[in-house]
ZAMARGU-4260 file (C-alpha; in steps of 0.2 Angstrom, whole numbers, plus 5000, padded with zeros to 4 digits):
<rodrens>
0) 5442/5575/5699 | 5426/5583/5695 | 5412/5577/5707 | 5394/5580/5702 | 5378/5577/5712
5) 5366/5567/5702 | 5350/5558/5704 | 5349/5539/5700 | 5337/5525/5700 | 5342/5509/5709
10) 5332/5493/5710 | 5336/5478/5721 | 5325/5463/5715 | 5308/5470/5712 | 5308/5484/5724
15) 5313/5501/5716 | 5321/5516/5724 | 5316/5530/5713 | 5325/5547/5713 | 5337/5543/5728
20) 5351/5556/5730 | 5368/5550/5725 | 5385/5557/5723 | 5395/5550/5708 | 5413/5552/5703
25) 5414/5559/5685 | 5429/5557/5674 | 5444/5568/5677 | 5442/5586/5670 | 5459/5593/5673
30) 5468/5608/5664 | 5481/5606/5652 | 5495/5608/5665 | 5487/5596/5678 | 5497/5581/5684
35) 5494/5565/5673 | 5489/5555/5687 | 5476/5558/5701 | 5475/5548/5718 | 5461/5535/5719
40) 5444/5542/5721 | 5429/5532/5729 | 5411/5538/5731 | 5397/5527/5738 | 5379/5529/5732
45) 5365/5529/5745 | 5358/5514/5735 | 5373/5503/5737 | 5384/5507/5721 | 5402/5510/5725
50) 5414/5517/5711 | 5432/5518/5713 | 5445/5524/5700 | 5464/5524/5700 | 5471/5529/5683
55) 5488/5526/5689 | 5486/5508/5696 | 5472/5502/5686 | 5454/5505/5691 | 5442/5495/5701
60) 5423/5496/5700 | 5413/5488/5714 | 5395/5484/5712 | 5386/5480/5728 | 5367/5477/5732
65) 5358/5484/5747 | 5367/5482/5763 | 5352/5474/5771 | 5354/5459/5760 | 5365/5445/5766
70) 5381/5444/5757 | 5385/5433/5743 | 5404/5436/5738 | 5411/5431/5721 | 5429/5426/5724
75) 5430/5417/5707 | 5421/5427/5694 | 5429/5416/5680 | 5418/5402/5685 | 5403/5412/5679
80) 5409/5415/5661 | 5398/5406/5648 | 5410/5404/5633 | 5396/5396/5623 | 5385/5411/5625
85) 5381/5418/5607 | 5389/5403/5598 | 5373/5394/5592 | 5367/5394/5574 | 5381/5392/5563
90) 5380/5400/5545 | 5361/5398/5544 | 5357/5405/5561 | 5370/5419/5560 | 5363/5425/5544
95) 5344/5423/5549 | 5345/5428/5568 | 5361/5432/5577 | 5363/5427/5595 | 5380/5435/5595
100) 5389/5427/5580 | 5404/5424/5591 | 5416/5409/5593 | 5419/5400/5610 | 5436/5408/5611
105) 5449/5400/5624 | 5463/5412/5626 | 5472/5425/5637 | 5465/5442/5639 | 5469/5451/5622
110) 5479/5436/5617 | 5490/5434/5602 | 5480/5417/5598 | 5463/5411/5601 | 5458/5393/5601
115) 5441/5385/5598 | 5433/5368/5593 | 5428/5367/5575 | 5412/5358/5571 | 5412/5359/5552
120) 5423/5357/5537 | 5416/5373/5530 | 5429/5385/5522 | 5417/5399/5527 | 5418/5409/5543
125) 5404/5400/5551 | 5414/5384/5557 | 5407/5382/5574 | 5389/5379/5580 | 5387/5375/5598
130) 5371/5365/5594 | 5381/5353/5583 | 5387/5336/5589 | 5402/5335/5577 | 5420/5339/5580
135) 5433/5342/5567 | 5448/5348/5578 | 5454/5362/5589 | 5457/5378/5578 | 5471/5391/5581
140) 5461/5406/5575 | 5462/5425/5573 | 5445/5428/5567 | 5437/5443/5575 | 5420/5442/5566
145) 5412/5430/5554 | 5409/5445/5542 | 5428/5448/5542 | 5435/5430/5541 | 5450/5421/5548
150) 5469/5422/5545 | 5485/5412/5551 | 5474/5397/5556 | 5478/5379/5558 | 5469/5364/5565
155) 5475/5351/5578 | 5466/5335/5576 | 5468/5317/5582 | 5463/5301/5573 | 5445/5299/5579
160) 5440/5283/5572 | 5423/5286/5564 | 5421/5273/5550 | 5415/5285/5537 | 5428/5299/5541
165) 5442/5295/5552 | 5445/5314/5556 | 5427/5316/5562 | 5422/5314/5580 | 5406/5318/5591
170) 5404/5327/5607 | 5393/5338/5617 | 5399/5356/5619 | 5387/5358/5634 | 5395/5345/5644
175) 5401/5352/5661 | 5417/5362/5659 | 5420/5357/5641 | 5425/5374/5636 | 5431/5388/5648
180) 5441/5404/5645 | 5457/5395/5649 | 5454/5377/5644 | 5446/5365/5631 | 5442/5348/5638
185) 5431/5337/5627 | 5428/5318/5626 | 5425/5312/5608 | 5415/5298/5601 | 5415/5285/5595
190) 5430/5279/5604 | 5430/5291/5619 | 5446/5300/5615 | 5450/5315/5627 | 5457/5331/5620
195) 5463/5345/5631 | 5471/5362/5627 | 5477/5376/5638 | 5483/5392/5630 | 5496/5405/5633
200) 5496/5421/5623 | 5508/5414/5610 | 5507/5396/5613 | 5498/5381/5621 | 5499/5364/5628
205) 5488/5350/5620 | 5485/5333/5628 | 5477/5319/5619 | 5472/5303/5628 | 5468/5287/5618
210) 5458/5273/5625 | 5464/5255/5622 | 5450/5253/5609 | 5460/5263/5596 | 5472/5253/5587
215) 5490/5257/5590 | 5494/5261/5572 | 5480/5273/5572 | 5485/5284/5587 | 5490/5300/5579
220) 5489/5319/5584 | 5490/5330/5569 | 5492/5348/5564 | 5483/5352/5548 | 5482/5368/5537
225) 5466/5367/5527 | 5466/5372/5509 | 5454/5385/5502 | 5445/5387/5486 | 5456/5392/5471
230) 5445/5408/5470 | 5450/5414/5487 | 5462/5429/5488 | 5475/5420/5498 | 5475/5405/5486
235) 5476/5416/5471 | 5491/5425/5479 | 5499/5408/5483 | 5498/5403/5465 | 5506/5419/5459
240) 5520/5418/5472 | 5522/5399/5470 | 5521/5398/5489 | 5507/5387/5496 | 5495/5394/5509
245) 5500/5381/5521 | 5513/5368/5524 | 5522/5358/5537 | 5537/5347/5539 | 5546/5336/5552
250) 5561/5345/5559 | 5572/5341/5574 | 5559/5328/5582 | 5545/5341/5581 | 5534/5350/5568
255) 5537/5366/5559 | 5521/5373/5552 | 5517/5388/5542 | 5500/5395/5539 | 5498/5409/5526
260) 5479/5408/5526 | 5470/5425/5526 | 5453/5432/5520 | 5460/5449/5516 | 5469/5463/5525
265) 5487/5457/5521 | 5498/5469/5511 | 5503/5463/5494 | 5522/5460/5491 | 5526/5454/5508
270) 5528/5437/5516 | 5514/5435/5528 | 5515/5419/5538 | 5510/5412/5555 | 5524/5400/5560
275) 5521/5387/5573 | 5533/5375/5582 | 5526/5359/5589 | 5535/5347/5600 | 5530/5331/5609
280) 5544/5322/5618 | 5550/5305/5611 | 5537/5304/5597 | 5540/5301/5579 | 5533/5313/5566
285) 5526/5308/5549 | 5521/5320/5535 | 5505/5317/5526 | 5506/5321/5508 | 5488/5327/5503
290) 5481/5331/5486 | 5479/5349/5482 | 5462/5356/5478 | 5469/5370/5467 | 5463/5360/5451
295) 5445/5361/5457 | 5434/5372/5447 | 5422/5383/5456 | 5404/5387/5450 | 5406/5372/5437
300) 5397/5356/5435 | 5396/5342/5422 | 5381/5334/5413 | 5374/5321/5412 | 5374/5322/5431
305) 5378/5303/5434 | 5388/5291/5424 | 5381/5274/5420 | 5380/5263/5436 | 5383/5277/5448
310) 5371/5287/5459 | 5372/5302/5470 | 5381/5299/5487 | 5384/5311/5501 | 5401/5317/5505
315) 5408/5329/5518 | 5418/5339/5506 | 5424/5341/5488 | 5440/5332/5492 | 5430/5317/5498
320) 5420/5317/5482 | 5436/5318/5472 | 5443/5303/5481 | 5427/5293/5477 | 5430/5298/5458
325) 5448/5291/5460 | 5441/5274/5466 | 5428/5272/5453 | 5434/5265/5436 | 5429/5276/5421
330) 5427/5292/5432 | 5434/5307/5423 | 5425/5321/5432 | 5416/5324/5448 | 5403/5337/5453
335) 5400/5342/5471 | 5385/5351/5478 | 5385/5362/5493 | 5372/5351/5502 | 5385/5336/5501
340) 5379/5328/5485 | 5393/5320/5475 | 5390/5315/5457 | 5402/5306/5445 | 5404/5308/5427
345) 5413/5299/5413 | 5423/5307/5399 | 5407/5309/5388 | 5400/5322/5400 | 5401/5341/5396
350) 5405/5355/5407 | 5393/5369/5411 | 5394/5384/5422 | 5382/5382/5438 | 5383/5393/5453
355) 5388/5385/5469 | 5395/5369/5462 | 5413/5362/5462 | 5420/5351/5449 | 5437/5343/5445
360) 5446/5328/5439 | 5449/5312/5449 | 5466/5317/5454 | 5475/5334/5454 | 5493/5334/5445
365) 5506/5327/5456 | 5516/5343/5456 | 5502/5351/5466 | 5502/5338/5480 | 5507/5347/5496
370) 5512/5342/5514 | 5498/5351/5523 | 5497/5339/5538 | 5510/5333/5550 | 5507/5320/5564
375) 5514/5314/5580 | 5513/5295/5580 | 5510/5287/5597 | 5511/5268/5593 | 5509/5259/5610
380) 5507/5275/5620 | 5490/5281/5625 | 5494/5299/5629 | 5502/5313/5619 | 5507/5330/5626
385) 5511/5343/5613 | 5519/5359/5617 | 5516/5374/5604 | 5524/5390/5601 | 5519/5403/5587
390) 5525/5419/5579 | 5522/5431/5565 | 5540/5436/5565 | 5550/5420/5562 | 5552/5401/5565
395) 5565/5405/5578 | 5554/5417/5587 | 5540/5403/5587 | 5552/5392/5596 | 5557/5406/5608
400) 5538/5408/5612 | 5537/5389/5616 | 5552/5389/5627 | 5547/5405/5637 | 5529/5403/5639
405) 5526/5384/5639 | 5543/5377/5643 | 5542/5361/5653 | 5525/5366/5661 | 5511/5353/5662
410) 5494/5357/5655 | 5488/5358/5673 | 5500/5372/5676 | 5496/5382/5661 | 5478/5380/5664
415) 5480/5387/5682 | 5490/5402/5676 | 5477/5405/5662 | 5463/5404/5675 | 5472/5416/5687
420) 5475/5428/5673 | 5456/5428/5669 | 5452/5430/5688 | 5463/5445/5690 | 5456/5454/5675
425) 5438/5450/5678 | 5440/5456/5696 | 5444/5473/5690 | 5425/5475/5690 | 5420/5467/5706
430) 5404/5461/5713 | 5406/5462/5732 | 5388/5457/5736 | 5378/5450/5722 | 5362/5448/5732
435) 5353/5432/5739 | 5359/5415/5733 | 5345/5412/5720 | 5343/5407/5702 | 5340/5425/5697
440) 5356/5431/5705 | 5367/5417/5698 | 5359/5421/5681 | 5364/5439/5682 | 5381/5435/5687
445) 5383/5423/5672 | 5378/5437/5660 | 5388/5450/5668 | 5405/5441/5668 | 5402/5433/5651
450) 5400/5451/5644 | 5416/5456/5653 | 5425/5441/5646 | 5419/5446/5629 | 5426/5464/5632
455) 5443/5458/5636 | 5446/5447/5620 | 5449/5461/5607 | 5459/5470/5601 | 5472/5457/5598
460) 5490/5460/5604 | 5502/5456/5590 | 5518/5460/5600 | 5531/5447/5604 | 5545/5446/5617
465) 5560/5444/5606 | 5579/5443/5611 | 5580/5462/5607 | 5564/5467/5616 | 5546/5470/5612
470) 5543/5468/5593 | 5528/5465/5581 | 5526/5460/5563 | 5515/5474/5556 | 5500/5470/5545
475) 5500/5488/5539 | 5516/5487/5530 | 5522/5469/5531 | 5538/5473/5541 | 5544/5470/5559
480) 5544/5485/5571 | 5549/5488/5589 | 5535/5491/5601 | 5517/5485/5604 | 5506/5480/5589
485) 5487/5477/5589 | 5474/5472/5577 | 5456/5464/5575 | 5445/5478/5580 | 5431/5488/5571
490) 5431/5505/5578 | 5413/5509/5571 | 5407/5497/5585 | 5420/5497/5599 | 5423/5516/5601
495) 5405/5517/5610 | 5408/5506/5625 | 5424/5495/5624 | 5436/5509/5625 | 5426/5519/5638
500) 5426/5503/5649 | 5445/5501/5647 | 5448/5518/5652 | 5439/5515/5668 | 5445/5498/5673
505) 5461/5495/5663 | 5469/5512/5660 | 5487/5505/5659 | 5482/5492/5647 | 5473/5505/5637
510) 5488/5515/5635 | 5498/5500/5628 | 5484/5497/5616 | 5483/5515/5610 | 5502/5515/5607
515) 5499/5499/5596 | 5486/5508/5586 | 5499/5523/5584 | 5512/5510/5578 | 5499/5505/5565
520) 5498/5523/5559 | 5517/5524/5559 | 5518/5509/5548 | 5504/5512/5536 | 5502/5530/5536
525) 5484/5530/5542 | 5474/5525/5558 | 5464/5509/5554 | 5445/5510/5553 | 5443/5491/5553
530) 5459/5481/5556 | 5461/5462/5552 | 5475/5459/5552 | 5478/5475/5542 | 5467/5489/5534
535) 5450/5482/5529 | 5437/5491/5519 | 5423/5489/5531 | 5411/5502/5539 | 5412/5521/5538
540) 5419/5535/5549 | 5436/5537/5557 | 5431/5532/5575 | 5449/5529/5580 | 5450/5548/5581
545) 5436/5547/5594 | 5446/5534/5604 | 5462/5544/5604 | 5453/5560/5608 | 5444/5552/5623
550) 5461/5546/5630 | 5469/5563/5628 | 5455/5572/5637 | 5455/5559/5650 | 5474/5560/5653
555) 5477/5542/5649 | 5495/5539/5649 | 5506/5526/5640 | 5505/5532/5622 | 5513/5546/5612
560) 5501/5561/5612 | 5511/5571/5599 | 5510/5556/5587 | 5491/5554/5591 | 5488/5572/5587
565) 5498/5570/5570 | 5486/5555/5566 | 5471/5565/5571 | 5475/5580/5561 | 5478/5569/5546
570) 5461/5561/5547 | 5453/5578/5549 | 5461/5587/5534 | 5469/5574/5522 | 5462/5562/5510
575) 5469/5546/5503 | 5480/5547/5488 | 5469/5534/5480 | 5452/5542/5476 | 5444/5524/5476
580) 5452/5519/5493 | 5438/5518/5506 | 5449/5509/5519 | 5459/5524/5525 | 5454/5541/5530
585) 5437/5550/5527 | 5430/5545/5510 | 5420/5559/5503 | 5429/5572/5514 | 5430/5586/5501
590) 5411/5586/5499 | 5409/5587/5518 | 5422/5601/5519 | 5414/5611/5504 | 5395/5608/5508
595) 5395/5603/5526 | 5387/5586/5521 | 5389/5572/5508 | 5375/5572/5496 | 5366/5556/5492
600) 5367/5559/5473 | 5386/5560/5471 | 5389/5541/5470 | 5396/5540/5488 | 5387/5526/5498
605) 5380/5528/5515 | 5382/5547/5513 | 5371/5552/5528 | 5381/5541/5540 | 5397/5547/5533
610) 5392/5565/5536 | 5386/5562/5554 | 5401/5550/5558 | 5413/5563/5551 | 5405/5576/5562
615) 5407/5566/5577 | 5426/5563/5574 | 5427/5582/5571 | 5419/5586/5588 | 5430/5574/5597
620) 5446/5580/5588 | 5441/5598/5592 | 5441/5593/5611 | 5458/5585/5609 | 5465/5600/5600
625) 5458/5612/5614 | 5466/5601/5627 | 5483/5602/5618 | 5482/5621/5616 | 5477/5621/5597
630) 5463/5633/5599 | 5462/5638/5580 | 5460/5620/5574 | 5448/5616/5588 | 5436/5631/5582
635) 5437/5625/5564 | 5433/5607/5568 | 5419/5612/5580 | 5411/5623/5567 | 5413/5610/5554
640) 5405/5597/5565 | 5390/5608/5570 | 5387/5612/5552 | 5386/5594/5548 | 5371/5592/5560
645) 5362/5607/5554 | 5364/5603/5536 | 5357/5585/5537 | 5343/5589/5549 | 5326/5589/5540
650) 5313/5599/5549 | 5299/5591/5540 | 5302/5574/5549 | 5312/5579/5564 | 5326/5566/5558
655) 5342/5567/5548 | 5337/5567/5529 | 5343/5561/5512 | 5350/5578/5506 | 5354/5580/5488
660) 5368/5591/5480 | 5355/5604/5475 | 5351/5606/5494 | 5334/5598/5493 | 5329/5583/5504
665) 5324/5567/5495 | 5308/5560/5502 | 5311/5543/5510 | 5301/5534/5523 | 5310/5534/5540
670) 5309/5515/5541 | 5320/5513/5525 | 5336/5504/5529 | 5353/5506/5519 | 5355/5518/5505
675) 5360/5534/5515 | 5363/5525/5532 | 5374/5511/5538 | 5366/5496/5544 | 5350/5505/5549
680) 5338/5518/5545 | 5335/5537/5549 | 5328/5532/5566 | 5344/5525/5571 | 5356/5538/5565
685) 5346/5554/5569 | 5351/5557/5587 | 5370/5558/5588 | 5376/5562/5605 | 5391/5573/5602
690) 5382/5590/5602 | 5366/5588/5612 | 5364/5607/5613 | 5363/5609/5594 | 5352/5594/5592
695) 5340/5601/5606 | 5339/5618/5596 | 5335/5609/5580 | 5321/5600/5588 | 5314/5616/5596
700) 5318/5612/5614 | 5322/5598/5626 | 5304/5593/5628 | 5301/5591/5609 | 5317/5581/5608
705) 5311/5570/5622 | 5295/5567/5613 | 5304/5562/5597 | 5314/5550/5606 | 5299/5543/5614
710) 5291/5541/5597 | 5306/5531/5591 | 5303/5519/5605 | 5285/5517/5602 | 5284/5517/5583
715) 5281/5499/5577 | 5297/5490/5573 | 5292/5489/5554 | 5305/5492/5541 | 5308/5494/5522
720) 5323/5484/5516 | 5329/5498/5505 | 5346/5496/5496 | 5348/5479/5505 | 5335/5472/5493
725) 5332/5458/5506 | 5329/5456/5524 | 5345/5455/5534 | 5346/5448/5551 | 5348/5465/5559
730) 5331/5470/5553 | 5323/5455/5561 | 5332/5457/5577 | 5325/5474/5579 | 5308/5468/5576
735) 5310/5454/5589 | 5315/5466/5603 | 5299/5474/5603 | 5305/5492/5607 | 5299/5501/5592
740) 5312/5507/5581 | 5326/5504/5594 | 5338/5491/5587 | 5349/5486/5601 | 5356/5473/5590
745) 5367/5486/5581 | 5378/5500/5589 | 5372/5517/5582 | 5357/5517/5595 | 5367/5511/5610
750) 5367/5529/5618 | 5349/5533/5615 | 5342/5527/5631 | 5354/5538/5640 | 5348/5554/5631
755) 5333/5555/5641 | 5343/5558/5657 | 5354/5571/5649 | 5338/5580/5644 | 5331/5579/5662
760) 5321/5563/5662 | 5332/5552/5672 | 5318/5539/5677 | 5315/5536/5658 | 5333/5531/5656
765) 5333/5520/5671 | 5317/5511/5666 | 5323/5509/5648 | 5341/5503/5653 | 5334/5490/5665
770) 5322/5483/5652 | 5336/5482/5639 | 5347/5473/5651 | 5334/5460/5655 | 5327/5458/5637
775) 5342/5459/5625 | 5354/5448/5635 | 5354/5431/5642 | 5366/5417/5647 | 5362/5410/5630
780) 5367/5425/5620 | 5364/5442/5614 | 5351/5452/5604 | 5362/5453/5589 | 5380/5452/5584
785) 5392/5454/5599 | 5406/5464/5589 | 5423/5464/5597 | 5416/5466/5615 | 5405/5481/5611
790) 5388/5473/5616 | 5396/5465/5631 | 5404/5481/5637 | 5387/5490/5635 | 5380/5477/5647
795) 5394/5479/5660 | 5394/5498/5660 | 5375/5499/5660 | 5374/5486/5674 | 5386/5496/5684
800) 5375/5512/5681 | 5389/5521/5673 | 5389/5526/5655 | 5398/5538/5643 | 5386/5544/5630
805) 5398/5554/5620 | 5416/5547/5622 | 5429/5558/5615 | 5418/5574/5617 | 5415/5573/5635
810) 5426/5564/5648 | 5411/5562/5660 | 5402/5546/5664 | 5383/5548/5669 | 5373/5538/5681
815) 5362/5527/5671 | 5351/5518/5683
</rodrens>
């Protein structure tokens, strides 16, 4: 290993030790013919930080405070995870000011399924708000982000006994131990029904306990697949194929369930379905035939608003409004408003288009009635134990998952196994001595392990243990393949911190995940940019290239390096056969190759970000090419990458500029968001880390570059909304942080504090990193969207004092503080 002598800043409590000498282990820097594995290495800092890495066995990072402080060991890090962190706000809060925009996910690390309570009947992606007191069931979810949506979901719900809606219950999600990474345990009003769930990767055990106050004939535990709007992509495809988006049936004393729900990202022409098998010993199963909502009309209403003798009522959803219409003599139509308002009209009313409204008849045609809910009936029993298995491959595989992962285990046994799995994975980053037993210490531990928990949820493993070995249904071509499969990941976010953390602490797991991404390439012909479950048209750049290149130069094992190079080369030189397809490859690549940049006036959005992101991928791919002995390709890509920086740099402003096809820069304030830049402004995208030598040269030396970075952190956090037309939550969150134009709520700036140290001002990096750690993170949430573990991984790496400012281009980790 390459060992460098660096200087670091270490602080314990309020006492700072500036400029103490420290020896740090940098990432391996071996030649092409060096052995794949190296022996464990361990170096202790004078200030008390110990870093040990073993690429063969799995890395362990140990953070310790000053030896002078009495020890406070952390034998159970899983107890410090706050699953509710970042979950407050719902749709309104998530769009105005994000505290994470995450769900309270209960799962195994990188689990096939996630589980979470549902607080609303909303069909949107914001279906949980920790501040709510409502409960609509426990949802089996595969949603990686509210901006991406869910797929393959269904809801487990008991009869709850609220007079106005028997499927609505009430609880406090902040009750002690109500939601933990391995267990949901909630008590539900008005009757005090208890609902518990412990997951495996592909299954779960559910236990529901009814008090005597619930009538015997009402004691039911149901599995339900909600129906979406007729305008939803999955519902439109279902109508076309005559195959509903969800159905269930009683079978062999249990329930067979199919969910074809998805927001997008499922290849057309193939049968996508999550299949579930649910069993509860000795219980009867009943099928609830529920009216379909496919006859509802979106963005439609009727006037006059109310028929004679009827007034507005409040209903939970359009189906409830329809039911009211069906009970009311003379009602021919209903109109449902987004705020819950329900209005009934007679046959004399006229239809009018009105955005946001839903209208329909009192009853949909009988041919459209579907079995979307199946229930176990308890009768005189007070407790139901339901065992669950799931699969994307087949019903038989769902049953196999149930037998292999759950079998005859009790919920306590499954919960113990889940807790042990989280403890093992969380202890890969171990706090040996957290400091004195104080509120501050406990708070830091809660933040630290909550962030690490978030880092271990995504990407999602799609593989299943079948009778013929490891297989997965691929969302990239709709077929079943051998080997690992992965999805639910936005590389634009995660390449910066998630994968650098995995390569340190979980290198074996990383190799498996990378092979899963290569299986996506084998199936679909391209590396994904955003995957959920298949290719999604979201964000720019081909940062899977950076992740693979980083693994190659770090000698990570467990994936096909030759296939990785094939995928990297394709992203570097080929374009999608569909000129309008922006979900695969580099959209605008020809402009970039011909000119060295993508002009802002050639009708390609986010042209500046695309240029810089393509240049980053080129720099990383060049490093991989060099390591693999492909020197000519490496030189070409390195030249192309450097040219992108030079072409886009505007010496008038000292920032990257809006360059037009004629070579002139368009005048645009640096605070303008969007247009040429992705989710940010010129301030956020002008200091890419992949070629600091050229960036320093463009600015006229390191001191001038440092001065420009200081200007970024001190320029008031004002903004122009630019092409967004309205304020988006990222703009407000930047302003709230109070660090000038530094927007920690979004990923493109996450390396900026570390540039000071790379340019010679290590104390500035230490001060800035510590301030961000304390002001942008709390047990309650994050300073912006926590995207697939990226924000959490930044905290973990920065708290350890180790950071990779340019993954894929350099294998080194620098001492941060």
